[in-house]
N, CA, C and O atoms as CSV, one atom per row, in Angstrom:
chain,resi,resn,atom,element,x,y,z
A,1,MET,N,N,-22.522,-3.143,0.681
A,1,MET,CA,C,-22.786,-4.098,-0.358
A,1,MET,C,C,-23.902,-5.064,0.028
A,1,MET,O,O,-24.559,-5.631,-0.845
A,2,ILE,N,N,-24.120,-5.253,1.311
A,2,ILE,CA,C,-25.140,-6.211,1.718
A,2,ILE,C,C,-26.532,-5.751,1.290
A,2,ILE,O,O,-27.414,-6.586,1.089
A,3,SER,N,N,-26.748,-4.451,1.147
A,3,SER,CA,C,-28.059,-3.957,0.742
A,3,SER,C,C,-28.418,-4.400,-0.666
A,3,SER,O,O,-29.591,-4.378,-1.038
A,4,GLY,N,N,-27.430,-4.802,-1.456
A,4,GLY,CA,C,-27.696,-5.240,-2.812
A,4,GLY,C,C,-27.826,-6.737,-2.977
A,4,GLY,O,O,-27.990,-7.218,-4.099
A,5,TYR,N,N,-27.755,-7.494,-1.880
A,5,TYR,CA,C,-27.876,-8.951,-1.977
A,5,TYR,C,C,-29.232,-9.309,-2.566
A,5,TYR,O,O,-30.245,-8.686,-2.252
A,6,GLY,N,N,-29.235,-10.301,-3.408
A,6,GLY,CA,C,-30.487,-10.748,-3.999
A,6,GLY,C,C,-30.898,-9.935,-5.217
A,6,GLY,O,O,-31.898,-10.255,-5.859
A,7,GLU,N,N,-30.164,-8.917,-5.540
A,7,GLU,CA,C,-30.461,-8.081,-6.702
A,7,GLU,C,C,-29.418,-8.349,-7.774
A,7,GLU,O,O,-28.416,-9.026,-7.544
A,8,SER,N,N,-29.678,-7.807,-8.930
A,8,SER,CA,C,-28.733,-7.967,-10.030
A,8,SER,C,C,-27.399,-7.337,-9.663
A,8,SER,O,O,-27.353,-6.294,-9.011
A,9,ALA,N,N,-26.314,-7.977,-10.086
A,9,ALA,CA,C,-24.977,-7.476,-9.785
A,9,ALA,C,C,-24.573,-6.322,-10.698
A,9,ALA,O,O,-23.530,-5.703,-10.490
A,10,CYS,N,N,-25.383,-6.033,-11.695
A,10,CYS,CA,C,-25.044,-4.958,-12.632
A,10,CYS,C,C,-25.312,-3.596,-12.014
A,10,CYS,O,O,-26.325,-3.411,-11.339
A,11,PRO,N,N,-24.412,-2.637,-12.237
A,11,PRO,CA,C,-24.654,-1.301,-11.708
A,11,PRO,C,C,-25.819,-0.631,-12.436
A,11,PRO,O,O,-26.054,-0.874,-13.620
A,12,ARG,N,N,-26.525,0.200,-11.718
A,12,ARG,CA,C,-27.620,0.963,-12.304
A,12,ARG,C,C,-27.094,2.309,-12.782
A,12,ARG,O,O,-26.067,2.784,-12.298
A,13,ASN,N,N,-27.773,2.905,-13.704
A,13,ASN,CA,C,-27.439,4.243,-14.207
A,13,ASN,C,C,-25.999,4.325,-14.696
A,13,ASN,O,O,-25.333,5.341,-14.497
A,14,LEU,N,N,-25.523,3.277,-15.325
A,14,LEU,CA,C,-24.152,3.271,-15.818
A,14,LEU,C,C,-23.935,4.371,-16.853
A,14,LEU,O,O,-22.858,4.963,-16.910
A,15,LEU,N,N,-24.955,4.650,-17.674
A,15,LEU,CA,C,-24.839,5.716,-18.661
A,15,LEU,C,C,-24.583,7.062,-17.977
A,15,LEU,O,O,-23.788,7.867,-18.462
A,16,MET,N,N,-25.252,7.301,-16.860
A,16,MET,CA,C,-25.046,8.552,-16.129
A,16,MET,C,C,-23.607,8.639,-15.615
A,16,MET,O,O,-23.002,9.711,-15.638
A,17,ALA,N,N,-23.069,7.531,-15.160
A,17,ALA,CA,C,-21.684,7.518,-14.677
A,17,ALA,C,C,-20.732,7.862,-15.810
A,17,ALA,O,O,-19.763,8.595,-15.610
A,18,ILE,N,N,-21.004,7.340,-16.990
A,18,ILE,CA,C,-20.159,7.639,-18.142
A,18,ILE,C,C,-20.288,9.105,-18.530
A,18,ILE,O,O,-19.285,9.766,-18.800
A,19,GLU,N,N,-21.526,9.622,-18.560
A,19,GLU,CA,C,-21.755,11.025,-18.912
A,19,GLU,C,C,-21.036,11.973,-17.955
A,19,GLU,O,O,-20.550,13.027,-18.363
A,20,LYS,N,N,-20.973,11.595,-16.693
A,20,LYS,CA,C,-20.318,12.439,-15.690
A,20,LYS,C,C,-18.832,12.139,-15.569
A,20,LYS,O,O,-18.125,12.744,-14.763
A,21,ARG,N,N,-18.363,11.184,-16.394
A,21,ARG,CA,C,-16.955,10.812,-16.435
A,21,ARG,C,C,-16.433,10.381,-15.055
A,21,ARG,O,O,-15.348,10.773,-14.625
A,22,LEU,N,N,-17.244,9.565,-14.388
A,22,LEU,CA,C,-16.876,9.098,-13.057
A,22,LEU,C,C,-15.787,8.040,-13.140
A,22,LEU,O,O,-15.676,7.312,-14.126
A,23,PHE,N,N,-14.998,7.974,-12.096
A,23,PHE,CA,C,-13.932,6.987,-11.980
A,23,PHE,C,C,-14.235,6.144,-10.749
A,23,PHE,O,O,-14.433,6.683,-9.661
A,24,LEU,N,N,-14.271,4.858,-10.909
A,24,LEU,CA,C,-14.565,3.944,-9.816
A,24,LEU,C,C,-13.363,3.051,-9.569
A,24,LEU,O,O,-12.849,2.410,-10.486
A,25,GLN,N,N,-12.923,3.016,-8.321
A,25,GLN,CA,C,-11.787,2.181,-7.972
A,25,GLN,C,C,-12.108,1.463,-6.677
A,25,GLN,O,O,-12.569,2.076,-5.714
A,26,GLY,N,N,-11.864,0.164,-6.657
A,26,GLY,CA,C,-12.106,-0.622,-5.460
A,26,GLY,C,C,-11.052,-0.376,-4.398
A,26,GLY,O,O,-9.979,0.161,-4.674
A,27,PHE,N,N,-11.380,-0.782,-3.172
A,27,PHE,CA,C,-10.476,-0.626,-2.041
A,27,PHE,C,C,-10.460,-1.934,-1.275
A,27,PHE,O,O,-11.506,-2.426,-0.850
A,28,LEU,N,N,-9.281,-2.495,-1.101
A,28,LEU,CA,C,-9.137,-3.717,-0.330
A,28,LEU,C,C,-8.248,-3.445,0.884
A,28,LEU,O,O,-7.143,-2.917,0.755
A,29,VAL,N,N,-8.737,-3.805,2.036
A,29,VAL,CA,C,-7.962,-3.612,3.257
A,29,VAL,C,C,-6.613,-4.318,3.152
A,29,VAL,O,O,-5.605,-3.824,3.657
A,30,SER,N,N,-6.602,-5.471,2.497
A,30,SER,CA,C,-5.362,-6.235,2.401
A,30,SER,C,C,-4.264,-5.501,1.636
A,30,SER,O,O,-3.092,-5.864,1.737
A,31,ASP,N,N,-4.630,-4.474,0.873
A,31,ASP,CA,C,-3.619,-3.659,0.184
A,31,ASP,C,C,-2.841,-2.773,1.156
A,31,ASP,O,O,-1.813,-2.203,0.789
A,32,HIS,N,N,-3.325,-2.655,2.387
A,32,HIS,CA,C,-2.744,-1.707,3.342
A,32,HIS,C,C,-2.384,-2.364,4.673
A,32,HIS,O,O,-2.380,-1.702,5.710
A,33,LEU,N,N,-2.087,-3.640,4.649
A,33,LEU,CA,C,-1.775,-4.356,5.891
A,33,LEU,C,C,-0.548,-3.802,6.600
A,33,LEU,O,O,-0.429,-3.932,7.818
A,34,SER,N,N,0.357,-3.192,5.862
A,34,SER,CA,C,1.563,-2.635,6.493
A,34,SER,C,C,1.225,-1.457,7.411
A,34,SER,O,O,2.033,-1.092,8.265
A,35,ASP,N,N,0.045,-0.862,7.244
A,35,ASP,CA,C,-0.378,0.272,8.074
A,35,ASP,C,C,-1.238,-0.155,9.263
A,35,ASP,O,O,-1.705,0.695,10.022
A,36,ARG,N,N,-1.453,-1.453,9.434
A,36,ARG,CA,C,-2.388,-1.959,10.436
A,36,ARG,C,C,-2.038,-1.538,11.859
A,36,ARG,O,O,-2.908,-1.056,12.583
A,37,ALA,N,N,-0.816,-1.704,12.266
A,37,ALA,CA,C,-0.431,-1.379,13.653
A,37,ALA,C,C,-0.643,0.094,13.960
A,37,ALA,O,O,-1.174,0.439,15.016
A,38,ALA,N,N,-0.235,0.957,13.054
A,38,ALA,CA,C,-0.415,2.400,13.257
A,38,ALA,C,C,-1.898,2.751,13.300
A,38,ALA,O,O,-2.314,3.590,14.099
A,39,PHE,N,N,-2.699,2.113,12.443
A,39,PHE,CA,C,-4.142,2.362,12.434
A,39,PHE,C,C,-4.770,1.969,13.763
A,39,PHE,O,O,-5.546,2.734,14.336
A,40,ILE,N,N,-4.439,0.780,14.255
A,40,ILE,CA,C,-5.027,0.308,15.514
A,40,ILE,C,C,-4.671,1.245,16.654
A,40,ILE,O,O,-5.521,1.555,17.488
A,41,LYS,N,N,-3.442,1.695,16.701
A,41,LYS,CA,C,-3.020,2.639,17.749
A,41,LYS,C,C,-3.820,3.935,17.661
A,41,LYS,O,O,-4.321,4.432,18.670
A,42,GLN,N,N,-3.938,4.476,16.456
A,42,GLN,CA,C,-4.636,5.753,16.274
A,42,GLN,C,C,-6.132,5.628,16.559
A,42,GLN,O,O,-6.704,6.483,17.235
A,43,ILE,N,N,-6.768,4.580,16.053
A,43,ILE,CA,C,-8.211,4.438,16.247
A,43,ILE,C,C,-8.546,4.222,17.712
A,43,ILE,O,O,-9.567,4.717,18.190
A,44,ASN,N,N,-7.694,3.483,18.443
A,44,ASN,CA,C,-7.919,3.298,19.878
A,44,ASN,C,C,-7.831,4.615,20.627
A,44,ASN,O,O,-8.605,4.848,21.556
A,45,GLU,N,N,-6.901,5.484,20.240
A,45,GLU,CA,C,-6.793,6.803,20.866
A,45,GLU,C,C,-8.062,7.619,20.599
A,45,GLU,O,O,-8.592,8.260,21.507
A,46,TRP,N,N,-8.542,7.592,19.368
A,46,TRP,CA,C,-9.754,8.347,19.029
A,46,TRP,C,C,-10.981,7.806,19.772
A,46,TRP,O,O,-11.822,8.587,20.218
A,47,LEU,N,N,-11.091,6.485,19.910
A,47,LEU,CA,C,-12.212,5.899,20.643
A,47,LEU,C,C,-12.158,6.276,22.117
A,47,LEU,O,O,-13.183,6.634,22.698
A,48,LYS,N,N,-10.983,6.201,22.730
A,48,LYS,CA,C,-10.835,6.545,24.148
A,48,LYS,C,C,-11.147,8.006,24.418
A,48,LYS,O,O,-11.737,8.336,25.446
A,49,SER,N,N,-10.752,8.894,23.490
A,49,SER,CA,C,-10.984,10.324,23.680
A,49,SER,C,C,-12.412,10.737,23.336
A,49,SER,O,O,-12.829,11.848,23.661
A,50,GLY,N,N,-13.163,9.853,22.682
A,50,GLY,CA,C,-14.520,10.200,22.266
A,50,GLY,C,C,-14.568,10.946,20.944
A,50,GLY,O,O,-15.638,11.363,20.501
A,51,GLU,N,N,-13.417,11.115,20.315
A,51,GLU,CA,C,-13.368,11.809,19.025
A,51,GLU,C,C,-14.112,11.013,17.950
A,51,GLU,O,O,-14.685,11.585,17.022
A,52,ILE,N,N,-14.093,9.695,18.090
A,52,ILE,CA,C,-14.853,8.816,17.210
A,52,ILE,C,C,-15.799,8.010,18.083
A,52,ILE,O,O,-15.398,7.478,19.118
A,53,THR,N,N,-17.047,7.921,17.668
A,53,THR,CA,C,-18.032,7.102,18.356
A,53,THR,C,C,-18.628,6.131,17.335
A,53,THR,O,O,-18.425,6.282,16.131
A,54,PHE,N,N,-19.349,5.154,17.818
A,54,PHE,CA,C,-19.994,4.208,16.919
A,54,PHE,C,C,-21.360,3.855,17.467
A,54,PHE,O,O,-21.623,3.972,18.664
A,55,ARG,N,N,-22.221,3.420,16.566
A,55,ARG,CA,C,-23.550,2.954,16.959
A,55,ARG,C,C,-23.701,1.528,16.464
A,55,ARG,O,O,-23.085,1.131,15.476
A,56,GLN,N,N,-24.510,0.781,17.145
A,56,GLN,CA,C,-24.737,-0.601,16.756
A,56,GLN,C,C,-26.158,-0.993,17.132
A,56,GLN,O,O,-26.770,-0.374,18.003
A,57,THR,N,N,-26.672,-2.006,16.486
A,57,THR,CA,C,-27.985,-2.548,16.795
A,57,THR,C,C,-27.771,-3.835,17.580
A,57,THR,O,O,-27.014,-4.709,17.158
A,58,VAL,N,N,-28.440,-3.948,18.721
A,58,VAL,CA,C,-28.288,-5.131,19.569
A,58,VAL,C,C,-29.656,-5.780,19.760
A,58,VAL,O,O,-30.598,-5.147,20.236
A,59,GLU,N,N,-29.744,-7.036,19.385
A,59,GLU,CA,C,-30.922,-7.851,19.664
A,59,GLU,C,C,-30.557,-8.757,20.825
A,59,GLU,O,O,-29.405,-9.174,20.947
A,60,HIS,N,N,-31.525,-9.068,21.680
A,60,HIS,CA,C,-31.238,-9.846,22.884
A,60,HIS,C,C,-31.844,-11.244,22.796
A,60,HIS,O,O,-33.038,-11.408,22.547
A,61,GLY,N,N,-30.982,-12.255,23.009
A,61,GLY,CA,C,-31.421,-13.643,23.052
A,61,GLY,C,C,-31.205,-14.371,21.741
A,61,GLY,O,O,-31.435,-13.824,20.663
A,62,ILE,N,N,-30.761,-15.606,21.846
A,62,ILE,CA,C,-30.468,-16.418,20.670
A,62,ILE,C,C,-31.710,-16.594,19.801
A,62,ILE,O,O,-31.593,-16.767,18.588
A,63,GLU,N,N,-32.884,-16.552,20.398
A,63,GLU,CA,C,-34.111,-16.709,19.624
A,63,GLU,C,C,-34.336,-15.540,18.653
A,63,GLU,O,O,-35.122,-15.651,17.712
A,64,GLN,N,N,-33.646,-14.429,18.888
A,64,GLN,CA,C,-33.754,-13.268,17.997
A,64,GLN,C,C,-32.780,-13.325,16.819
A,64,GLN,O,O,-32.846,-12.478,15.928
A,65,ALA,N,N,-31.877,-14.309,16.802
A,65,ALA,CA,C,-30.848,-14.381,15.760
A,65,ALA,C,C,-31.423,-14.449,14.344
A,65,ALA,O,O,-30.952,-13.719,13.472
A,66,PRO,N,N,-32.431,-15.302,14.079
A,66,PRO,CA,C,-32.956,-15.328,12.704
A,66,PRO,C,C,-33.548,-13.990,12.275
A,66,PRO,O,O,-33.327,-13.549,11.147
A,67,ALA,N,N,-34.291,-13.348,13.153
A,67,ALA,CA,C,-34.883,-12.052,12.823
A,67,ALA,C,C,-33.802,-10.993,12.625
A,67,ALA,O,O,-33.911,-10.149,11.736
A,68,ALA,N,N,-32.763,-11.039,13.452
A,68,ALA,CA,C,-31.659,-10.087,13.322
A,68,ALA,C,C,-30.963,-10.267,11.974
A,68,ALA,O,O,-30.603,-9.287,11.321
A,69,PHE,N,N,-30.778,-11.508,11.564
A,69,PHE,CA,C,-30.151,-11.800,10.278
A,69,PHE,C,C,-30.989,-11.227,9.138
A,69,PHE,O,O,-30.446,-10.623,8.213
A,70,LEU,N,N,-32.287,-11.411,9.196
A,70,LEU,CA,C,-33.161,-10.886,8.149
A,70,LEU,C,C,-33.185,-9.360,8.147
A,70,LEU,O,O,-33.308,-8.745,7.089
A,71,LYS,N,N,-33.070,-8.750,9.318
A,71,LYS,CA,C,-33.035,-7.286,9.394
A,71,LYS,C,C,-31.828,-6.712,8.660
A,71,LYS,O,O,-31.897,-5.609,8.119
A,72,LEU,N,N,-30.718,-7.459,8.638
A,72,LEU,CA,C,-29.539,-7.008,7.894
A,72,LEU,C,C,-29.884,-6.771,6.428
A,72,LEU,O,O,-29.479,-5.769,5.839
A,73,PHE,N,N,-30.637,-7.702,5.845
A,73,PHE,CA,C,-30.970,-7.616,4.423
A,73,PHE,C,C,-32.020,-6.551,4.140
A,73,PHE,O,O,-32.141,-6.079,3.010
A,74,ALA,N,N,-32.774,-6.173,5.158
A,74,ALA,CA,C,-33.791,-5.137,4.991
A,74,ALA,C,C,-33.260,-3.758,5.363
A,74,ALA,O,O,-33.976,-2.764,5.241
A,75,GLY,N,N,-32.001,-3.688,5.820
A,75,GLY,CA,C,-31.423,-2.402,6.203
A,75,GLY,C,C,-32.003,-1.840,7.481
A,75,GLY,O,O,-32.030,-0.623,7.670
A,76,GLU,N,N,-32.468,-2.708,8.361
A,76,GLU,CA,C,-33.112,-2.259,9.600
A,76,GLU,C,C,-32.140,-2.125,10.767
A,76,GLU,O,O,-32.564,-1.944,11.908
A,77,ASN,N,N,-30.847,-2.210,10.493
A,77,ASN,CA,C,-29.866,-2.066,11.568
A,77,ASN,C,C,-29.096,-0.762,11.397
A,77,ASN,O,O,-29.027,-0.192,10.308
A,78,ILE,N,N,-28.530,-0.318,12.492
A,78,ILE,CA,C,-27.605,0.830,12.489
A,78,ILE,C,C,-26.272,0.285,12.920
A,78,ILE,O,O,-26.151,-0.278,14.008
A,79,GLY,N,N,-25.261,0.445,12.077
A,79,GLY,CA,C,-23.940,-0.072,12.399
A,79,GLY,C,C,-23.935,-1.583,12.402
A,79,GLY,O,O,-24.629,-2.222,11.612
A,80,LYS,N,N,-23.157,-2.142,13.286
A,80,LYS,CA,C,-23.024,-3.604,13.371
A,80,LYS,C,C,-24.253,-4.193,14.032
A,80,LYS,O,O,-24.776,-3.644,15.002
A,81,MET,N,N,-24.711,-5.320,13.496
A,81,MET,CA,C,-25.833,-6.042,14.096
A,81,MET,C,C,-25.261,-7.093,15.047
A,81,MET,O,O,-24.461,-7.938,14.643
A,82,LEU,N,N,-25.676,-7.033,16.307
A,82,LEU,CA,C,-25.200,-7.980,17.317
A,82,LEU,C,C,-26.379,-8.712,17.930
A,82,LEU,O,O,-27.462,-8.146,18.078
A,83,VAL,N,N,-26.169,-9.964,18.285
A,83,VAL,CA,C,-27.138,-10.712,19.063
A,83,VAL,C,C,-26.469,-11.047,20.382
A,83,VAL,O,O,-25.515,-11.823,20.434
A,84,LYS,N,N,-26.980,-10.453,21.440
A,84,LYS,CA,C,-26.400,-10.659,22.777
A,84,LYS,C,C,-27.070,-11.864,23.424
A,84,LYS,O,O,-28.292,-11.937,23.548
A,85,LEU,N,N,-26.220,-12.809,23.833
A,85,LEU,CA,C,-26.742,-14.034,24.445
A,85,LEU,C,C,-26.895,-13.895,25.935
A,85,LEU,O,O,-27.323,-14.836,26.602
């Protein structure tokens, strides 16, 4: 959703979605809090085994924080954007 910041909140090509009879439903993590403990256990196992990996963008130094923040809006990061102090 961050890629759409600063743009109109209206969806594009809504007519195409209607023509294709698409169904859109939101997802909130808070709807599934009862599954949190089991999820954390399972995801930790997958991370330890290497079955799941992740990538992140790391900028070094507090002086890079403003540029890192702007890169988020330009889509110039992979995964989570971190500033390492």
